[in-house]
C-alpha positions in Angstrom: -22.3 89.0 51.3 -25.4 91.1 50.4 -25.9 94.7 49.4 -29.5 94.9 50.4 -30.2 97.9 52.5 -32.4 96.7 55.4 -34.5 98.9 57.6 -34.9 98.8 61.4 -37.9 97.2 62.9 -39.9 100.5 62.8 -38.8 101.2 59.3 -37.8 104.8 60.2 -34.1 104.0 59.6 -32.8 102.7 56.3 -29.3 101.3 56.8 -26.8 102.4 54.2 -23.8 100.1 54.2 -21.8 99.1 51.1 -22.3 95.5 52.1 -23.6 93.3 54.9 -21.6 90.3 56.1 -22.5 87.4 58.3 -19.3 85.7 59.5 -19.6 82.1 60.9 -16.8 82.4 63.4 -14.8 84.8 65.5 -11.7 84.4 63.4 -13.6 85.2 60.2 -15.0 88.2 62.0 -11.5 89.4 63.0 -10.3 89.1 59.4 -13.3 91.0 58.2 -12.9 93.9 60.7 -9.2 94.1 60.0 -9.8 94.4 56.3 -12.6 97.0 56.5 -12.3 100.8 56.4 -15.6 101.2 58.2 -17.6 98.5 60.0 -20.3 98.4 62.6 -22.3 95.6 64.2 -25.9 95.2 63.3 -28.2 94.0 66.1 -31.8 92.9 65.8 -32.9 96.3 64.5 -35.0 97.4 67.4 -33.3 100.7 67.9 -35.2 103.8 66.5 -32.0 105.8 66.1 -29.2 105.2 63.5 -26.8 104.0 66.2 -26.1 100.8 64.3 -25.6 102.1 60.8 -22.2 101.9 58.9 -20.6 103.8 56.1 -18.9 100.6 54.9 -19.6 97.1 56.2 -22.5 96.1 58.5 -21.8 92.8 60.4 -24.6 90.6 61.5 -23.6 88.2 64.4 -26.5 85.9 63.9 -24.3 83.1 62.3 -21.7 83.1 65.1 -21.7 80.0 67.3 -24.6 80.4 69.9 -22.6 80.4 73.1 -24.5 80.2 76.4 -22.3 78.9 79.1 -22.8 79.1 82.9 -19.5 80.1 84.5 -17.9 81.2 87.7 -19.7 78.5 89.8 -23.1 79.8 88.6 -22.5 83.4 89.5 -22.4 84.4 85.8 -23.2 83.3 82.3 -21.1 83.8 79.1 -23.2 84.5 76.0 -22.6 85.4 72.4 -23.3 89.1 71.9 -25.6 88.4 68.9 -28.0 86.1 70.8 -31.3 87.4 71.9 -32.4 87.3 75.5 -35.0 84.7 74.5 -32.2 82.5 73.2 -30.2 82.8 76.5 -33.1 82.1 78.9 -33.5 78.3 78.5 -30.0 77.4 79.5 -30.1 79.8 82.5 -33.4 78.3 83.7 -32.1 74.8 83.2 -29.4 75.7 85.8 -31.9 77.3 88.1 -30.5 80.8 87.3 -31.9 84.1 86.1 -31.0 87.5 85.0 -31.6 90.4 87.4 -34.0 92.0 85.0 -35.1 92.1 81.3 -36.2 94.7 78.9 -39.8 95.0 77.5 -38.8 92.8 74.6 -37.0 89.4 74.8 -36.5 89.7 71.1 -33.5 92.1 71.3 -29.9 90.9 71.3 -27.7 91.1 74.4 -24.9 93.0 72.7 -27.3 95.6 71.3 -29.0 96.1 74.6 -25.7 96.6 76.4 -24.4 99.0 73.8 -27.3 101.4 73.9 -28.3 101.5 77.6 -31.5 99.4 77.3 -33.1 98.5 80.6 -36.1 97.0 82.4 -37.7 98.6 85.4 -37.4 98.6 89.1 -36.1 100.8 92.0 -33.3 98.2 92.6 -32.8 97.1 89.0 -29.9 98.5 86.9 -29.8 98.9 83.2 -28.9 95.7 81.4 -25.3 96.9 80.6 -24.6 97.3 84.3 -25.0 93.5 84.8 -22.1 92.8 82.4 -18.9 91.8 84.2 -16.8 91.1 81.2 -16.9 92.0 77.5 -14.9 90.7 74.5 -14.4 93.0 71.5 -12.9 92.7 68.1 -10.9 95.9 67.8 -10.1 97.9 64.6 -6.9 95.9 64.1 -8.8 92.6 64.2 -7.4 91.8 67.7 -9.5 90.4 70.5 -9.7 92.6 73.6 -11.3 91.4 76.9 -12.2 94.1 79.4 -13.4 93.0 82.9 -15.2 94.8 85.7 -12.6 96.5 87.8 -10.4 97.3 84.8 -9.7 101.1 84.4 -11.4 101.2 81.0 -14.4 99.0 81.8 -16.8 101.8 82.5 -16.5 103.0 78.9 -16.2 99.6 77.2 -19.7 98.1 77.5 -22.2 100.8 76.9 -20.2 102.2 74.1 -22.6 102.6 71.1 -20.5 100.1 69.1 -17.8 102.8 68.8 -14.9 100.7 70.3 -15.3 97.5 68.3 -17.6 94.6 67.6 -18.8 92.7 70.7 -18.5 89.0 70.4 -19.0 87.7 74.0 -20.3 89.1 77.3 -20.3 87.7 80.8 -23.5 88.6 82.7 -24.3 88.5 86.4 -26.8 85.9 87.4 -29.1 85.4 90.4 -31.2 82.4 91.5 -34.3 81.8 89.4 -37.5 83.3 90.8 -41.2 83.6 90.0 -43.1 86.8 89.3 -46.8 87.6 89.3 -47.9 90.5 87.1 -51.0 92.5 88.1 -52.3 95.5 86.1 -54.3 98.1 87.9 -56.6 101.0 86.7 -58.6 103.5 88.6 -55.8 105.7 89.9 -56.5 109.4 89.1 -53.7 111.6 87.7 -53.7 113.8 90.8 -53.4 110.8 93.1 -50.8 109.1 90.9 -48.5 112.0 90.6 -48.9 112.9 94.3 -47.8 109.4 95.2 -45.6 108.6 92.3 -42.6 107.2 94.3 -45.0 104.9 96.2 -46.5 103.6 93.0 -43.2 103.1 91.2 -41.8 101.3 94.3 -44.8 99.0 94.8 -43.2 96.0 93.1 -40.0 94.4 91.9 -40.6 96.0 88.5 -43.3 98.7 87.9 -44.4 100.6 84.9 -47.1 103.3 84.6 -48.7 103.6 81.1 -50.5 106.9 80.6 -51.8 109.2 77.9 -50.6 112.1 80.1 -54.1 113.4 80.7 -55.7 114.6 83.9 -59.0 112.8 83.5 -60.5 112.1 86.9 -61.5 108.6 85.9 -57.9 107.5 85.8 -54.4 108.3 84.7 -53.8 105.1 82.8 -52.7 101.7 84.0 -50.1 100.6 86.6 -48.2 97.4 85.8 -46.8 95.8 89.0 -44.5 92.8 88.7 -43.9 91.3 92.1 -41.6 88.4 93.0 -43.7 85.7 94.7 -43.0 85.9 98.4 -42.2 89.7 98.4 -44.5 91.9 100.6 -47.6 93.2 98.8 -47.9 97.0 98.7 -51.7 97.8 98.9 -52.6 100.3 96.2 -56.3 100.2 96.9 -56.2 103.4 99.1 -55.1 105.2 95.9 -58.2 103.9 94.0 -56.3 101.1 92.2 -58.4 98.2 91.0 -56.8 95.0 89.5 -57.9 94.3 85.9 -59.3 90.8 85.5 -58.2 90.3 81.9 -55.0 90.7 80.0 -54.5 94.0 78.2 -51.9 95.6 75.9 -49.8 98.6 77.2 -51.0 100.7 74.3 -54.7 101.5 74.5 -56.7 100.0 71.6 -54.3 97.2 70.8 -55.2 93.5 71.4 -53.1 91.8 74.1 -51.9 89.1 71.8 -48.2 88.6 72.4 -48.3 90.3 75.9 -47.0 88.4 78.9 -49.7 86.9 81.3 -51.2 89.3 83.8 -54.0 88.8 86.3 -51.7 88.1 89.2 -50.9 84.6 87.8 -47.3 83.6 88.8 -44.8 82.6 86.2 -41.1 82.2 85.7 -39.1 85.5 85.7 -38.6 85.5 81.9 -42.3 84.9 81.4 -43.3 88.1 83.3 -40.6 90.7 83.5 -40.9 91.6 79.8 -44.1 93.2 78.7 -44.1 91.0 75.6 -43.6 87.3 75.2 -40.9 85.8 73.1 -43.5 83.8 71.1 -45.5 86.8 70.1 -44.9 89.9 67.9 -43.2 92.6 69.9 -45.3 95.7 70.7 -47.3 96.9 67.8 -45.0 95.3 65.3 -43.1 98.5 64.4 -46.0 100.9 63.7 -44.5 103.4 66.0 -41.6 105.6 66.9 -40.1 105.8 70.4 -38.2 108.2 72.6 -37.0 108.0 76.1 -35.4 110.4 78.6 -34.0 109.8 82.0 -33.9 112.4 84.9 -32.4 112.0 88.3 -34.9 110.2 90.5 -35.2 113.1 92.9 -36.5 115.3 90.1 -38.9 112.6 88.8 -42.2 113.9 90.0 -41.4 117.5 89.0 -40.2 116.4 85.6 -43.4 114.4 85.0 -45.5 117.5 86.0 -43.5 119.6 83.6 -44.4 117.2 80.7 -48.0 117.2 81.8 -48.1 121.0 81.3 -47.4 120.5 77.6 -49.4 117.3 77.2 -52.1 119.0 75.2 -49.5 120.0 72.6 -47.9 116.6 72.2 -50.9 114.3 72.6 -51.8 114.3 68.9 -48.5 112.6 68.2 -48.7 110.3 71.3 -49.7 106.7 71.5 -48.8 106.1 75.1 -46.1 107.1 77.6 -44.5 104.8 80.2 -43.0 105.9 83.5 -40.5 103.6 85.2 -37.4 103.7 87.4 -33.9 102.4 87.0 -31.2 101.9 89.6 -28.0 103.8 89.2 -24.7 102.6 87.8 -21.2 103.9 87.0 -21.0 103.3 83.3 -19.6 106.3 81.5 -22.3 106.8 78.9 -25.2 105.3 80.9 -28.4 107.4 80.7 -29.4 106.0 84.0 -26.0 106.6 85.6 -25.6 108.0 89.1 -27.9 107.4 92.1 -31.0 106.3 90.2 -33.3 107.6 87.5 -36.9 108.0 86.4 -37.4 107.2 82.8 -40.1 108.8 80.6 -40.6 106.5 77.7 -42.9 107.7 74.9 -44.4 105.8 72.0 -45.3 108.1 69.1 -47.5 107.5 66.1 -45.3 106.6 63.1 -45.3 110.1 61.8 -41.7 111.5 61.8 -42.7 115.1 61.3 -45.3 115.1 64.2 -42.9 113.1 66.4 -40.0 115.4 65.8 -42.1 118.4 66.7 -43.4 116.8 69.9 -39.9 115.6 70.9 -38.7 119.2 70.8 -41.6 120.3 73.1 -40.8 117.5 75.6 -37.1 118.2 75.6 -37.8 121.9 76.3 -40.1 121.0 79.2 -37.5 118.6 80.6 -34.6 121.0 80.1 -34.5 122.2 83.8 -33.9 118.6 84.8 -31.0 117.9 82.5 -32.5 114.9 80.7 -30.3 112.1 79.2 -31.6 110.1 76.2 -31.8 106.4 75.6 -29.3 106.1 72.7 -31.4 103.7 70.8 -34.4 106.0 70.7 -35.3 109.2 68.8 -34.1 112.4 70.4 -32.9 115.9 69.4 -30.8 117.0 72.4 -27.7 119.0 71.5 -24.4 117.1 71.7 -22.8 120.0 73.7 -25.5 119.8 76.3 -25.2 116.0 76.5 -21.5 116.2 77.1 -22.2 118.3 80.2 -24.5 115.6 81.6 -22.1 112.7 81.5 -19.1 113.3 83.8 -16.9 110.8 82.0 -17.8 112.0 78.4 -14.2 113.3 77.9 -12.8 110.0 79.1 -14.9 108.1 76.7 -13.7 110.3 73.8 -10.1 109.6 74.9 -10.9 105.8 75.0 -12.3 106.0 71.4 -9.1 107.9 70.3 -6.9 105.2 71.9 -8.7 102.1 70.6 -10.0 103.4 67.2 -7.9 106.4 66.1 -8.8 106.0 62.5 -12.6 105.8 63.0 -13.2 102.3 61.8 -16.3 102.0 64.0 -17.5 105.6 63.5 -20.8 106.4 61.8 -22.9 109.5 61.3 -24.7 109.0 64.6 -21.5 108.8 66.7 -19.8 111.6 64.8 -22.7 113.9 65.6 -22.4 113.0 69.3 -18.6 112.8 69.7 -17.2 114.7 66.7 -15.9 113.1 63.5 
């Protein structure tokens, strides 16, 4: 046990538990949960919100047995919730298998990614939680609860902000291993980019546009296209796109150390789908704040134009913005739920006052499009407005009341959203 109050990766959140525990087995975890008034699981600390904080005990899962087991004749893999994606990859690749998609950072843990709605990119790629087919939780009584896809409560049990229990094990969908080539383009003007936004974002298996949200004629930013080898190539040259012949960092001015290989050089799926490699330091090593909002894909171009109209106001706080798409899902609290979404991801300078002001401006600009936030990022949207944007919000609150009536897994973050 330790009483040290750690911070998250960006150091904008200081965790305030009474103690931090690192159980070495599931049975020890069950006893710990059953004997705690308040408890919450601590992931890898890559969230920028206080979603993982606790009033009582914080539980780290890093010392649990590192389970990675291919199951169901290779259609799925069972993994420990505290493992990072980088830890899961080698066993999958050894069996010739892959995950459908990955987030920008392989450094994040599987349970934390599922709990907050973390995602990669791609018209046909769902958020990471939507690839979960089974979840095992330690509930407030210390019992083990397994919920499987198809169960009545499943849609509220995976992407649940840690509010239902401590995840111990997840079973994820797998696909056959594949190769990806990543090419970064510049030269596309803002006018052309936003006129052809759907074409650009659909030009590869996974696509991101990094931009400073300016309207400079020389280019809107960079387009990162990750194509599976063998897939048709969408020619972006008519839009002015030029492939960059050297590796770059998504944030202008940063060295590309730690970024995944670009220049159209093929590599295994886990070596190209993330923006950052498992061996390197993630992003700019925490010197940033992040926000992200999702809007229905049909409103994507209009929503981006609305943000462009306030770009001069927010640009002093902005490092870079990223546009990407996520396929829809039916998870109750999924920010990308429904028929598909466009995500506006923003990396701010590490100035909370400036970022908070800029966030309010962005959320006002996006208001006509009913934006939904990434739960692990910084946002200011009103809980009442959020409740209206998630059709199963009330069902999730009922599930919380059923599984955790005494608020064992509640914290200030979830109380603000759901009520204490």
